C-alpha positions as CSV (number, residue, x, y, z in Angstrom):
1,M,-92.6,-83.9,175.9
2,K,-92.8,-83.3,171.9
3,F,-93.6,-79.6,170.7
4,E,-95.3,-79.5,167.4
5,A,-94.8,-76.5,165.1
6,I,-96.1,-76.6,161.5
7,Q,-94.5,-73.5,159.0
8,K,-97.3,-72.1,156.8
9,E,-97.6,-69.5,153.7
10,T,-101.0,-67.6,152.8
11,F,-100.8,-65.9,149.6
12,I,-103.6,-62.6,149.7
13,L,-104.6,-59.5,147.4
14,D,-103.0,-56.6,149.4
15,P,-105.4,-53.5,149.3
16,K,-103.0,-51.5,151.0
17,N,-100.8,-52.2,147.9
18,N,-103.3,-51.8,144.9
19,M,-104.3,-55.3,145.5
20,A,-100.9,-56.4,144.5
21,H,-100.2,-60.1,145.6
22,R,-98.8,-60.9,148.8
23,S,-97.3,-63.8,150.8
24,I,-97.6,-64.2,154.7
25,Q,-95.5,-66.8,156.8
26,S,-97.0,-68.2,159.9
27,G,-97.2,-71.0,162.2
28,I,-99.1,-73.2,163.6
29,R,-98.2,-74.8,167.4
30,K,-99.6,-77.3,169.2
31,D,-99.0,-77.3,173.3
32,P,-98.5,-81.2,173.9
33,R,-100.1,-81.0,177.6
34,T,-103.2,-79.2,176.8
35,G,-103.8,-80.4,173.4
36,R,-104.6,-76.6,172.1
37,N,-103.3,-75.2,168.8
38,S,-101.9,-71.6,168.5
39,R,-101.1,-69.4,165.0
40,I,-98.5,-67.3,165.0
41,W,-98.3,-64.6,162.5
42,H,-94.8,-63.3,161.4
43,F,-96.3,-60.1,159.7
44,M,-96.9,-58.4,162.6
45,T,-94.3,-56.1,164.2
46,N,-94.4,-55.0,167.8
47,K,-94.2,-51.6,168.3
48,W,-95.5,-50.5,171.8
49,D,-95.6,-46.8,172.7
50,K,-93.7,-46.5,175.9
51,P,-96.0,-46.0,179.1
52,D,-96.0,-42.7,181.3
53,F,-94.6,-44.1,184.3
54,E,-94.9,-40.6,186.0
55,K,-98.9,-40.9,185.7
56,L,-98.6,-44.0,187.5
57,I,-96.6,-43.2,190.4
58,A,-98.8,-39.9,191.2
């Protein structure tokens, strides 16, 4: 089984930074079993709020 991954780079004008040029790294991966593609963005951060488990238990 061969997993295919293609690296891409996108250039945008960033409205948060006075329309300065910015590059964003991404990747396209293909699932060999289903043939479906997915796009992986590397600019997003995974910052999740810690859940309040006390509320779930009560």
